[in-house]
PAMI-42495 format. One line per 8 residues: for each residue x negated, y negated, z of C-alpha. Coordinates in steps of 0.02 Angstrom, whole numbers, plus 32768, in hexadecimal, padded with zeros to 4 digits. Layout:
N
X,Y,Z ~ ...
// end
This chain:
795
5915,3FCD,BBC5 ~ 5918,4064,BB5A ~ 596C,40C1,BBD4 ~ 59F4,4035,BBC7 ~ 5A07,4013,BB20 ~ 5A24,40DA,BAFC ~ 5AA5,40C4,BB69 ~ 5AF2,4035,BB19
5AEC,4097,BA7C ~ 5B44,4119,BAC7 ~ 5BBE,4099,BB14 ~ 5BF9,4074,BA63 ~ 5C4D,410E,BA60 ~ 5CC8,40DF,BAEA ~ 5D23,406B,BA74 ~ 5D79,410F,BA05
5DF7,40B4,B9A8 ~ 5D61,4056,B94A ~ 5CEA,4102,B953 ~ 5D7D,4161,B905 ~ 5D90,40CD,B871 ~ 5CD0,40C2,B85D ~ 5CC0,418B,B84D ~ 5D5A,4194,B7BC
5D23,40D8,B76C ~ 5C73,4132,B75E ~ 5CB8,41F1,B734 ~ 5D25,41A5,B6A5 ~ 5CB4,4130,B658 ~ 5C3F,41BF,B650 ~ 5CAE,422C,B5FD ~ 5CE9,41B6,B58F
5C2B,4185,B55C ~ 5BF1,4226,B53B ~ 5C7D,425F,B4E0 ~ 5C66,41C4,B477 ~ 5BB2,41CF,B460 ~ 5BB8,4291,B453 ~ 5C20,4284,B3B6 ~ 5BCB,41F7,B375
5B36,425C,B379 ~ 5BA2,42EE,B32E ~ 5BE0,4284,B28F ~ 5B24,4281,B262 ~ 5AE3,42FB,B209 ~ 5B69,4385,B218 ~ 5B6B,43EA,B176 ~ 5A9C,43F1,B1A5
5AC2,4433,B250 ~ 5B2A,44B2,B229 ~ 5ACF,44F6,B1A9 ~ 5A2E,4513,B211 ~ 5AA6,4548,B2A3 ~ 5B06,45DF,B21D ~ 5A74,45F4,B1AD ~ 5AD0,45B6,B10E
5AAA,45F5,B088 ~ 5A73,4583,AFF2 ~ 5AC6,45F2,AF61 ~ 5B63,465E,AF63 ~ 5B5C,46DA,AED2 ~ 5BEC,4738,AE85 ~ 5BCC,47D5,AE1F ~ 5C28,483C,ADA7
5C1F,48F5,ADEC ~ 5C4B,4945,AD55 ~ 5BA5,48FD,ACFB ~ 5B2C,48E0,ADA8 ~ 5B0D,4978,AE27 ~ 5AEB,4959,AEE5 ~ 5A32,499A,AECC ~ 5A01,4908,AE35
5A4E,487D,AEB5 ~ 5A02,48C0,AF30 ~ 5969,48A8,AEBF ~ 59A0,47FC,AEB6 ~ 5960,47DD,AF71 ~ 58A6,47CC,AF28 ~ 58B9,4762,AE8C ~ 5845,46DB,AE77
5884,4634,AF06 ~ 58F1,469E,AF70 ~ 58C9,46B6,B021 ~ 594E,46F5,B05F ~ 59E1,475F,B01C ~ 5A77,47B4,B06D ~ 5AE8,4832,B01C ~ 5B25,487E,AFA1
5BE5,485F,AFE4 ~ 5C63,48C4,AF95 ~ 5CEF,4844,AF58 ~ 5D94,4835,AF1B ~ 5E05,479E,AEEB ~ 5ECA,47CE,AF28 ~ 5F5C,476D,AF45 ~ 5F95,4770,AFFB
6053,4787,B00E ~ 6087,4750,B0BC ~ 60DE,47E2,B14A ~ 60F9,47A8,B1F0 ~ 617A,4724,B21F ~ 6138,4675,B274 ~ 617D,45E1,B2A2 ~ 6114,4572,B24D
60CC,45B1,B18D ~ 6115,45F4,B0F9 ~ 6195,4684,B125 ~ 6193,474F,B106 ~ 617D,4781,B049 ~ 6123,46DF,B009 ~ 6088,46FB,AF80 ~ 5FFB,4688,AFB8
5F80,4658,AF30 ~ 5F05,46D4,AF0A ~ 5E6C,46D3,AF8A ~ 5DAB,4730,AF87 ~ 5D9A,47A6,B00E ~ 5CE5,47E2,B03E ~ 5CBC,4884,B08B ~ 5C22,4866,B114
5BF8,48E5,B199 ~ 5BEC,4857,B216 ~ 5BED,479C,B226 ~ 5B4C,478E,B1D1 ~ 5A8A,476C,B249 ~ 5A21,4731,B1C2 ~ 5A78,46D1,B148 ~ 5B20,4672,B143
5B63,46B1,B20E ~ 5C17,46A1,B218 ~ 5C5D,4648,B2AC ~ 5CEC,46AC,B2F1 ~ 5D70,4612,B319 ~ 5DF5,4687,B356 ~ 5E22,4739,B377 ~ 5D80,47D0,B345
5D27,481A,B2BD ~ 5D73,48B7,B26A ~ 5D56,494D,B2BB ~ 5DAB,49CA,B237 ~ 5E09,49D5,B1A0 ~ 5EA9,4957,B192 ~ 5E6F,48D8,B1E6 ~ 5E30,4830,B190
5DEB,478B,B1CB ~ 5E22,46E1,B176 ~ 5DB5,463F,B160 ~ 5DF7,45C4,B1E2 ~ 5DE4,453B,B150 ~ 5E2D,459D,B0B8 ~ 5E7C,4636,B0EF ~ 5EC4,4610,B1A1
5ED8,456E,B1E2 ~ 5F92,4577,B1ED ~ 5FB9,45E9,B16B ~ 5F8A,4688,B1CF ~ 5F6F,469E,B288 ~ 5F07,4736,B2E4 ~ 5F90,47BC,B2F3 ~ 6000,4797,B259
6012,4830,B1B4 ~ 5FDF,480C,B121 ~ 6009,4866,B068 ~ 5F99,487D,AFC4 ~ 6034,489E,AF54 ~ 5F9C,48B6,AEB5 ~ 5F42,4935,AF22 ~ 5F5A,49F0,AF23
5FEB,4A20,AF80 ~ 600E,4969,AFA1 ~ 5FB4,4974,B05B ~ 5FDD,4919,B112 ~ 5F54,48D1,B154 ~ 5F51,4870,B213 ~ 5EE0,47E4,B21B ~ 5E85,47E4,B2C1
5E21,475F,B2BF ~ 5DEF,46A7,B258 ~ 5D3B,467A,B231 ~ 5CD3,45E6,B1DE ~ 5C5E,45F3,B16C ~ 5BF3,4554,B161 ~ 5BCA,458B,B096 ~ 5C96,459E,B06E
5C66,4654,B03C ~ 5D07,4691,B04F ~ 5DA1,4680,B06B ~ 5DC6,472A,B0BA ~ 5D48,47C1,B118 ~ 5D63,486C,B13E ~ 5D05,491B,B13E ~ 5CC1,4945,B0B2
5D14,49EC,B0A0 ~ 5DAE,497C,B09F ~ 5D7F,4909,B015 ~ 5D5A,49B2,AFA4 ~ 5E0E,4A07,AFE3 ~ 5E5C,495C,AF98 ~ 5E03,4974,AEF8 ~ 5E29,4A39,AEE6
5D83,4A7C,AEEE ~ 5CFC,4A1F,AEB1 ~ 5CEC,4961,AED0 ~ 5D2C,48DB,AE5E ~ 5C8F,4883,AE78 ~ 5BEF,485E,AEF8 ~ 5BC8,47BA,AF4C ~ 5B1D,4776,AF73
5ACF,46FB,AFEC ~ 5A2B,46A4,AFC1 ~ 59AE,462C,B01C ~ 592B,45DD,AF9F ~ 5874,4585,AFB0 ~ 58BD,44F0,AF41 ~ 5960,44CB,AF5D ~ 597B,440B,AF94
59CF,43C9,AEFB ~ 5A4C,4406,AE67 ~ 59BF,441A,ADEF ~ 5967,44A7,AE72 ~ 5A0A,44FA,AE86 ~ 5A26,4501,ADDA ~ 5963,454E,ADB8 ~ 599E,45B6,AE3D
5A23,45F3,AE01 ~ 59E3,4619,AD56 ~ 595B,4690,ADB6 ~ 59D3,46EA,AE00 ~ 5A45,46FE,AD52 ~ 59A8,472F,AD0C ~ 597E,47BA,AD7C ~ 5A2F,4813,AD5E
5A6F,4866,ACB8 ~ 5AC8,47F2,AC30 ~ 5B67,4798,AC82 ~ 5B6B,47EC,AD29 ~ 5B6D,474A,AD8D ~ 5C03,4713,AD7C ~ 5BFD,466B,ADD5 ~ 5BB0,4615,AE65
5BCA,4597,AEF3 ~ 5B30,4522,AF2A ~ 5B32,44DD,AFE0 ~ 5B10,4428,AFA1 ~ 5BC7,440B,AF77 ~ 5BFB,4458,B01A ~ 5B77,43E6,B05D ~ 5BB1,4357,B00D
5C82,4375,B04F ~ 5C44,437E,B0FB ~ 5BD0,42E1,B0EF ~ 5C62,4284,B08B ~ 5CD5,42AD,B10E ~ 5C4B,426F,B1A4 ~ 5C43,41E7,B152 ~ 5D02,41C6,B15A
5CFE,41DF,B210 ~ 5C71,4162,B237 ~ 5CBD,40CF,B232 ~ 5D41,40F8,B2B0 ~ 5CD6,4169,B322 ~ 5C52,40CF,B328 ~ 5CF4,4045,B33A ~ 5D21,40DD,B3E1
5C84,40F9,B41B ~ 5C52,403C,B42B ~ 5D07,400D,B475 ~ 5CE4,409F,B4F3 ~ 5C39,4070,B51D ~ 5C63,3FB4,B53F ~ 5CFF,3FE2,B595 ~ 5C90,4057,B61A
5C12,3FE7,B623 ~ 5C7F,3F46,B651 ~ 5CFC,3FB6,B6CE ~ 5C5C,3FEB,B731 ~ 5C36,3F33,B739 ~ 5CD2,3F03,B77D ~ 5CD6,3F9D,B7F8 ~ 5C0B,3F8E,B83F
5C1B,3EC8,B835 ~ 5CCB,3EBF,B889 ~ 5C9B,3F2E,B922 ~ 5BFC,3ECB,B93A ~ 5C44,3E18,B930 ~ 5CD4,3E5C,B9A8 ~ 5C51,3E86,BA1E ~ 5BFF,3DDB,BA3E
5C3B,3DC6,BAF5 ~ 5BD8,3E66,BB29 ~ 5B47,3E3D,BACB ~ 5B43,3D9B,BB2F ~ 5B46,3E1B,BBC3 ~ 5ABC,3E6F,BB85 ~ 5A58,3DD2,BB5A ~ 5A76,3DA5,BC1A
5A3F,3E4C,BC4F ~ 599B,3E2B,BBF9 ~ 599A,3E80,BB59 ~ 5952,3E19,BAAB ~ 5992,3DF9,BA05 ~ 594A,3E7F,B9CC ~ 595F,3EFF,BA40 ~ 5A1C,3EDD,BA3F
5A2D,3EE1,B97E ~ 59DE,3F82,B99D ~ 5A6F,3FC9,BA11 ~ 5AFF,3F8F,B998 ~ 5AAB,3FE9,B90A ~ 5A97,4072,B961 ~ 5B67,4073,B9B2 ~ 5B77,4066,B8D5
5B0E,40EC,B8B0 ~ 5B42,4176,B927 ~ 5C0D,416D,B8D4 ~ 5BBA,4143,B82E ~ 5B54,41DD,B81F ~ 5BE4,4246,B85B ~ 5C4E,420D,B7D5 ~ 5BC6,421C,B74D
5B99,42D5,B789 ~ 5C58,430B,B787 ~ 5C5D,4288,B6D6 ~ 5BD0,4314,B680 ~ 5C32,439D,B689 ~ 5CD9,4355,B655 ~ 5C90,42FC,B5BA ~ 5C4A,439A,B58A
5CFE,43F4,B5A1 ~ 5D64,435F,B542 ~ 5CD9,436A,B4AD ~ 5D0C,442A,B48D ~ 5DAD,4402,B445 ~ 5D84,4370,B3F3 ~ 5CE3,43B7,B3AC ~ 5D4A,444B,B36F
5DCB,43D7,B312 ~ 5D3B,436D,B2C3 ~ 5CCC,440F,B2A2 ~ 5D7D,444C,B244 ~ 5D6D,43AA,B1D9 ~ 5CB8,43BB,B1A6 ~ 5CDE,445E,B183 ~ 5C31,4485,B1FB
5C84,44C9,B28D ~ 5C65,4491,B33E ~ 5BEB,443F,B366 ~ 5BA1,443C,B419 ~ 5B71,437D,B479 ~ 5AB1,4369,B45E ~ 5A64,439C,B528 ~ 5A1B,42E2,B520
5AC1,4295,B518 ~ 5AE4,42F0,B5B4 ~ 5A41,428A,B5FC ~ 5A4D,41EB,B59C ~ 5AFD,41BB,B5C2 ~ 5B07,41DB,B688 ~ 5A6D,4176,B6AE ~ 5A93,40EC,B651
5B26,40ED,B6B3 ~ 5ADF,40D2,B751 ~ 5A61,4059,B6F4 ~ 5AF4,4006,B6E0 ~ 5B1E,4022,B796 ~ 5A7C,3FCE,B7DA ~ 5A87,3F50,B779 ~ 5B36,3F10,B791
5B2A,3F30,B854 ~ 5A7C,3EE9,B874 ~ 5A8E,3E45,B822 ~ 5B23,3E01,B88F ~ 5AEE,3E6A,B92A ~ 5A45,3DE9,B920 ~ 5AA0,3D70,B8F6 ~ 5B13,3D89,B9B1
5A73,3DAE,B9F0 ~ 5A21,3D02,B9C9 ~ 5AAD,3C9D,BA20 ~ 5A91,3C59,BAB2 ~ 5AB6,3CCD,BB41 ~ 5B4B,3C4C,BB9C ~ 5B8D,3C41,BAEB ~ 5BAC,3CEF,BABF
5BF0,3D06,BB66 ~ 5C5D,3C72,BB62 ~ 5CB1,3CC9,BAB2 ~ 5D3C,3D41,BAF9 ~ 5DBE,3D7F,BA94 ~ 5E2A,3CEE,BA5B ~ 5E06,3CA0,B9C3 ~ 5D98,3BF4,B9C0
5DF7,3B72,B9FF ~ 5E74,3B15,B96F ~ 5E49,3BA7,B8FB ~ 5EEE,3BC4,B88B ~ 5F57,3B2F,B8E6 ~ 5F7D,3ABD,B86E ~ 5FC3,3B66,B811 ~ 6027,3BBE,B88B
6063,3AF6,B8A0 ~ 6088,3AE2,B7EE ~ 60D9,3B8B,B7C6 ~ 6128,3B82,B87D ~ 61A3,3AF7,B80A ~ 61D0,3B99,B798 ~ 629A,3BDB,B7B2 ~ 6244,3C97,B7E3
624C,3CE5,B8BA ~ 61C0,3CA7,B908 ~ 616A,3D4D,B90A ~ 6151,3D3D,B842 ~ 611F,3C95,B838 ~ 60A1,3CC4,B8BE ~ 6067,3D58,B870 ~ 6041,3CFE,B7B5
5FEF,3C69,B821 ~ 5F6E,3D17,B860 ~ 5EFF,3D12,B7D4 ~ 5EBC,3C5B,B7E3 ~ 5E6C,3C82,B89B ~ 5DED,3CDD,B83A ~ 5DEC,3CAE,B795 ~ 5D56,3D18,B761
5D8D,3DAC,B7B9 ~ 5E2F,3D8B,B750 ~ 5DD7,3D79,B69D ~ 5D60,3E0F,B6A6 ~ 5E0B,3E81,B6E9 ~ 5E68,3E33,B64D ~ 5DD4,3E62,B5D8 ~ 5DDA,3F14,B611
5EA5,3F0D,B5F9 ~ 5E89,3EC5,B541 ~ 5E0F,3F44,B51B ~ 5E7E,3FCA,B54C ~ 5F05,3F6E,B4D8 ~ 5E7F,3F70,B44E ~ 5E6F,402F,B460 ~ 5F21,405C,B455
5F47,3FE8,B3CD ~ 5EB7,402C,B363 ~ 5ECD,40E1,B38F ~ 5F97,40C8,B35C ~ 5F76,4080,B2C2 ~ 5EFF,40E3,B29B ~ 5F6B,416C,B2BD ~ 5FF9,4142,B253
5F7B,410A,B1BC ~ 5F2D,41AD,B1A1 ~ 5FCB,420C,B1B5 ~ 600D,4186,B136 ~ 5F6E,41CC,B0C3 ~ 5F92,4276,B0F1 ~ 604C,427D,B0AC ~ 6000,41F7,B01E
5F7A,4291,AFEE ~ 600A,4304,AFF1 ~ 606E,42AE,AF61 ~ 5FF5,42F4,AEEE ~ 6042,4394,AF04 ~ 60F6,437D,AEF9 ~ 6185,43FC,AF04 ~ 61C6,4488,AF72
6171,4519,AEF0 ~ 60D5,451F,AE7D ~ 60EC,4588,ADE0 ~ 604D,459A,ADA8 ~ 600B,45DA,AD05 ~ 5F6C,4616,ACC4 ~ 5F0F,45C4,AC37 ~ 5EE0,4623,AB8F
5E3B,4659,ABCB ~ 5E87,469C,AC85 ~ 5EED,4700,AC3A ~ 5E73,4775,ABDE ~ 5DFF,4774,AC83 ~ 5E49,47EF,ACEE ~ 5DEE,485B,AD64 ~ 5DAA,491C,AD1D
5E42,4986,AD2A ~ 5EC7,4905,AD45 ~ 5F4E,48F4,ACC2 ~ 5F3A,486A,AC4B ~ 5F92,47DF,AC71 ~ 6013,47A3,ABF8 ~ 6006,470D,AB81 ~ 6043,4669,ABE0
60E6,4623,AB92 ~ 6109,4579,ABD6 ~ 61B1,455D,AB85 ~ 61FA,45FA,ABAE ~ 61B5,45E1,AC6D ~ 6201,4535,AC68 ~ 629C,4575,AC22 ~ 62B5,45F0,ACB1
6289,4558,AD46 ~ 6312,44EE,ACE6 ~ 6396,4593,ACF5 ~ 635A,45B2,AD9D ~ 63F0,4595,AE17 ~ 63AB,4525,AEA6 ~ 633A,44BA,AE20 ~ 6365,440D,AE32
62BD,43BC,ADDB ~ 6235,43ED,AD9D ~ 6192,43B9,AD4F ~ 60E6,43FF,ACED ~ 6035,43C9,AD15 ~ 5F88,440D,ACCC ~ 5EE2,43EA,ACE2 ~ 5E3D,4406,AC78
5DB7,438D,AC40 ~ 5D90,4318,ABC1 ~ 5D0A,42A1,AB7E ~ 5D1F,41F3,ABBE ~ 5CD7,4170,AB45 ~ 5C3B,40FF,ABAB ~ 5C4C,41A8,AC2E ~ 5BB6,421C,AC3F
5BF2,42C9,AC48 ~ 5CB4,430A,AC36 ~ 5D2F,42B9,AC97 ~ 5DD1,430F,ACF3 ~ 5E92,42F3,AC99 ~ 5F2E,42FC,ACF6 ~ 5FB7,4317,AC7D ~ 606B,42FD,ACC2
60E2,4354,AC48 ~ 6194,431E,AC7D ~ 61EF,42A6,ACF7 ~ 6175,429A,AD85 ~ 61AD,41FC,ADCF ~ 61E4,425D,AE71 ~ 6139,42A6,AE7B ~ 60C6,4220,AE53
601F,41EF,AEAB ~ 600B,416E,AF35 ~ 6001,40C4,AEDF ~ 5F72,4056,AF1B ~ 5F97,3FCC,AE86 ~ 5FDE,3FCA,ADF8 ~ 606A,4027,ADC4 ~ 6077,40E1,AD85
6083,410B,ACD1 ~ 6124,40FC,AC71 ~ 60F0,4176,ABE2 ~ 6071,419F,AB5D ~ 5FDC,411D,AB40 ~ 5FCF,40FA,ABFD ~ 5F75,414E,AC99 ~ 5F4F,4114,AD58
5E9C,4146,AD9F ~ 5E5B,4159,AE63 ~ 5DFF,40D1,AEA6 ~ 5D4B,4137,AE90 ~ 5D6D,4139,ADCB ~ 5D8A,4078,ADC0 ~ 5CF5,4050,AE1D ~ 5C62,40EA,ADCC
5CAE,40BE,AD15 ~ 5CB6,4003,AD39 ~ 5D54,3FF2,ACFC ~ 5E07,3F97,AD4B ~ 5EC1,3F98,AD1D ~ 5EED,3F6B,AC73 ~ 5E4D,3FA9,AC2F ~ 5E5A,4039,AB9E
5DFE,40D4,ABA1 ~ 5DE2,4143,AAFF ~ 5DE1,420B,AB24 ~ 5D9E,426E,AA9C ~ 5D8E,4331,AA83 ~ 5D62,4396,A9EF ~ 5D55,4300,A98A ~ 5DEF,42B2,A9AC
5E1C,420C,AA1E ~ 5EB8,41D1,AA7E ~ 5EB2,4129,AADB ~ 5F13,40FC,AB71 ~ 5F1B,4071,ABD6 ~ 5EF5,4068,AC9A ~ 5F97,4031,ACE3 ~ 5F82,405D,AD98
5F13,4093,AE2B ~ 5F3B,411D,AE85 ~ 5F06,4180,AF38 ~ 5EB3,421E,AF0A ~ 5E20,4271,AF31 ~ 5E10,42FF,AEF3 ~ 5D74,4329,AE6B ~ 5D33,428F,AEE8
5DB6,422C,AE7B ~ 5D66,4223,ADDC ~ 5E03,425D,AD63 ~ 5E82,4212,ACF9 ~ 5F45,4229,AD0E ~ 5FAE,4209,AC91 ~ 6032,4243,AC15 ~ 602C,42ED,ABCB
6057,4297,AB17 ~ 5FB5,421D,AB30 ~ 5F50,429A,AAFE ~ 5FBB,4309,AA77 ~ 5F5C,42F2,A9E0 ~ 5EB8,432F,AA42 ~ 5E9B,4413,AA34 ~ 5EAB,442F,AAF8
5EB4,44E7,AAE9 ~ 5DEF,44F8,AB26 ~ 5DF2,446F,AB90 ~ 5E78,448C,AC06 ~ 5EB0,450F,AC75 ~ 5F7C,4553,AC90 ~ 601C,44E5,ACC1 ~ 6054,44BD,AD64
6115,4498,AD70 ~ 6145,4437,AE0C ~ 61FB,4471,AE36 ~ 625A,4411,AEBE ~ 62ED,448B,AF04 ~ 638B,4457,AF40 ~ 639A,445E,B012 ~ 63E4,4503,B05F
638C,456B,AFD6 ~ 6352,4604,B01E ~ 629F,45ED,AFDF ~ 6261,46A8,AFD9 ~ 6316,46D2,AF80 ~ 62D5,464D,AF08 ~ 6222,4679,AEED ~ 6246,4739,AED1
62D0,46F6,AE41 ~ 6251,4689,AE03 ~ 61B5,470C,ADFD ~ 622F,4788,ADB1 ~ 6247,4712,AD29 ~ 61A2,46D4,AD02 ~ 611D,4767,AD24 ~ 6139,479D,AC7E
6119,46EE,AC2B ~ 6071,46DD,AC71 ~ 60B3,4658,AD19 ~ 60DB,467D,ADBE ~ 612A,4622,AE5B ~ 60E7,45FC,AF0B ~ 612F,45A5,AF8C ~ 60D6,44FE,AF99
6092,44F9,B061 ~ 607C,4448,B085 ~ 5FC5,443D,B0D6 ~ 5F98,43D4,B16C ~ 5ED3,438D,B148 ~ 5E67,43B9,B1D4 ~ 5E1F,431C,B1C2 ~ 5EBB,42CE,B1EF
5ED1,433B,B28A ~ 5E24,4313,B2C6 ~ 5E24,426F,B2C0 ~ 5EE6,4263,B318 ~ 5E85,42D7,B3A5 ~ 5DFB,426E,B3AF ~ 5E4F,41B4,B3B3 ~ 5ED3,41F3,B433
5E62,4241,B4A7 ~ 5DE7,419A,B4AA ~ 5E87,413A,B4B7 ~ 5EC0,4179,B545 ~ 5E1C,417A,B58B ~ 5E0A,40CB,B584 ~ 5EB1,40B2,B5BF ~ 5E86,411C,B661
5DF7,409B,B66D ~ 5E3E,400C,B651 ~ 5EBD,4040,B6E4 ~ 5E45,4069,B76B ~ 5DF8,3FCE,B748 ~ 5E9E,3F6A,B768 ~ 5EA4,3FE6,B7F8 ~ 5DFD,3FB4,B842
5E31,3EFA,B834 ~ 5ED7,3F00,B895 ~ 5E96,3F6A,B91A ~ 5E0D,3EE6,B92F ~ 5E94,3E4C,B918 ~ 5EFF,3E9F,B992 ~ 5E74,3EC6,BA1B ~ 5E37,3E32,BA15
5ED8,3DC5,BA24 ~ 5F2C,3E4B,BAA8 ~ 5F29,3DC1,BB2E ~ 5F9D,3D58,BABE ~ 6008,3DEC,BA8B ~ 6023,3E0A,BB52 ~ 6056,3D3D,BB49 ~ 60E2,3D5D,BAC4
610A,3DEF,BB34 ~ 6130,3D96,BBA7 ~ 61A0,3D1C,BB57 ~ 6202,3D86,BB21 ~ 61BE,3DE6,BA6F ~ 6200,3E9F,BA58 ~ 619E,3F21,BA23 ~ 61F1,3F0B,B96F
61C0,3E5E,B96B ~ 611F,3E83,B99C ~ 6114,3F00,B913 ~ 6152,3E79,B88F ~ 60C7,3DFA,B8C8 ~ 6037,3E83,B8A5 ~ 608E,3EC1,B7FE ~ 609F,3E17,B7CE
6000,3DE9,B7F0 ~ 5FB8,3E40,B75D ~ 6056,3E3E,B6F7 ~ 601F,3D96,B6AA ~ 5F5B,3DD2,B692 ~ 5FA7,3E75,B636 ~ 6020,3E0C,B5D8 ~ 5F8F,3D9A,B590
5F11,3E2D,B579 ~ 5F86,3E65,B502 ~ 5FA2,3DD5,B49F ~ 5EF2,3DCF,B48A ~ 5ECB,3E9D,B48E ~ 5F49,3ED1,B400 ~ 5F1A,3E3D,B37C ~ 5E5B,3E7C,B399
5E8C,3F2B,B393 ~ 5EF8,3EFB,B2DC ~ 5E50,3EBB,B294 ~ 5DFB,3F45,B2D9 ~ 5E70,3FBB,B27F ~ 5E54,3F57,B1D8 ~ 5DBB,3F59,B1E6 ~ 5DA1,4004,B1ED
5E1C,4051,B189 ~ 5DCF,4017,B0EA ~ 5D28,4028,B118 ~ 5D67,40F6,B134 ~ 5DC1,40E0,B096 ~ 5D18,40B2,B03A ~ 5CB8,413A,B090 ~ 5D3F,41AE,B02F
5D21,416C,AF9B ~ 5DC8,4100,AFA0 ~ 5E4E,405C,AFC0 ~ 5EE5,407F,B016 ~ 5F84,4032,AFE1 ~ 5FCE,3FA6,B047 ~ 6046,4007,B0AF ~ 5FD7,4080,B0F7
5F70,3FEB,B133 ~ 601D,3F85,B16A ~ 6046,4004,B1ED ~ 6073,3F8A,B27E ~ 6126,3F61,B27C ~ 619D,3EF3,B2EB ~ 61D1,3F72,B35D ~ 6119,3FBD,B373
60CD,3F2A,B39B ~ 613F,3EE5,B40E ~ 610F,3F90,B465 ~ 6057,3F7D,B44A ~ 6076,3EBE,B492 ~ 60B2,3F0A,B52E ~ 602A,3F96,B533 ~ 5FAA,3F18,B5A3
6047,3EFD,B623 ~ 6073,3FB6,B631 ~ 5F9C,3FE2,B65D ~ 5F79,3F43,B6C1 ~ 602F,3F7D,B713 ~ 600E,402E,B723 ~ 5F6C,3FFA,B775 ~ 5FB6,3F9F,B7FD
603C,4008,B830 ~ 5FB9,407B,B8BF ~ 5F81,3FD8,B90D ~ 6030,3F6D,B900 ~ 6086,4008,B96D ~ 5FED,4005,B9EB ~ 6013,3F40,B9F7 ~ 60C8,3F79,BA22
60A8,3FE8,BA9D ~ 6032,3FA6,BB07 ~ 607A,3F68,BB98 ~ 6084,3EBA,BBD7 ~ 6025,3EB1,BC7E ~ 5F8D,3F0D,BC19 ~ 5F87,3E95,BB9D ~ 5FA8,3E14,BC0C
5F03,3E5A,BC8A ~ 5E98,3E7F,BBE7 ~ 5E07,3DFA,BBD9
// end
């Protein structure tokens, strides 16, 4: 009997359509689940994983080369508490100028913000191992690698040329690669000799990287920094950066990702289990008559159940094995985008994900196949043999009778009534299509909302051109040997901007720190000078300030300070005070949202010279203006007045890109899995009703009418699923987005949540219909092509 049981299992492969559908269903289900589970795992402690993988440094220290020698800095590797060190690496801060003409990005001749270039002989092996995301490491002079996050990421690409006008000879260098540092230790890297050549004969500074035995808290890092500072000559340490701030930023982005990754992950897993259940149980239920034959031949219910579990496991195992590499391949670009958003680099899927997910999928196959097979096996042999391909007598006849009275063509009324013949099967496929419609609705809404957030955040830096001015202290802090910067003259710079042809409007802004009564430590204050109504921040609630004495604040400030719109704040500095009233809440994530935005006249009575940096002018330029010529003319006017103009290069958040990519990929997978569920159900249905189709054909039903009947049989299910899935998707969107905002430390304006307009809703409601029709199209064509004689002979 065992040999016969093996033949029964192998016979399942003769049902090619079901076998292919089950293989594809399991393949896509495992692919979606591997991706979903892998992303959930990757979003858990991403910085810790990347920090361990790249041997990140706890402290990045910058030293003045004129006050400390390379030998003195090397000796700090043996300071108390230091467990590992790398360097010293020569450094220079320079402002790059674009040279290469590109379709996207700034045009040639544009000066970009100053960046730190570090000289390293290789990407590193001990500390801060740089991961090349594109290109190669420099092998000679005149080559440079930019940070994929800061210097690259759309501004520069491999193969571009870059000029450094302030370096001796205004040299050009070629971008040969893009790299990522988990600690964001620099914006660019080159060979040490290249960096030295950019400074003349001696390096402008040195960088050292350290790891310490105790570095878990800010207090630990402060103590570690003091140890390093004491080990070098006085004032040699110019600045330092702790890994804890980068860790906080990465974890904050990961926390923002978590709600929607979890939502998509749960949705994908639920869809996978449901579709596997539909396909497997449908395959078993369609074989009830064959099960009766097996029982007549002497097979026990347990043997029958094992046989049909085996039949289901063969294609499911093939699909699961194929789904493992496909899921891993699909995860590569997604994890890369997610790593860019976290700033931690592309992670890899944990090995156990590729083991647990397919095992769980096959367990679901076993469970869903065993129950209906055992139930059919327990039927009396005569009852099982009596069950043919046609539905039970009388089931669905009332629906056909009622729908037949509608003023519709007969094939359409027959199709609309067909789901009532097997209501259980229809309900499961409706659930699958509804989940697909839910995923599409949520994915589209998420993409629109995060795009709206990106647009809103970009409003913080309005203007086509930014004219920067050095603050009083910055004007006196120059590199050794560099010419002294001129004293800043904001009034003269403002006059030059106003007089420049092409200027439409402008306003000034400045950022500094003041003390706020009731709040510990200094608070960042942004001052606007001039009419900034065209460049205001995105309002969450309340209104923008109208003049002095009023202010707006981010959501995080309201929450942390325990204040609300309408409350007053007392700002103080050097014994002077000023009062402002909160009139609005704005969308702003800078400085963790702990800032106050107000009119410059609100704080005019305070001594601000030592607390604020240089003013920035936001300039709106007339359409059609040659930006290169405009920038050159502005710089010619303002550089001797302490100003410098740069093109305001619009940035696209890596978080937004990653979210859009992930949402799009998972949505397509969900739709594909739902479509396969429809395909399998319609295949089973048309095969069970093949004799009935033959009768219809014999009575004169044309092939196109057959197609219309089959498609109509799922159209009602698709429309109903859309009516259920779309509101559910909107509900998930409206539940997830505020939690993402909370994780990021903000609330969102109403228009960022209300993204479902009437036209979009109409399209989404038809989404379920489209999924159902797409899944039914192939079996409908098969039914139309089946000859009448063959259909009538089939029992």
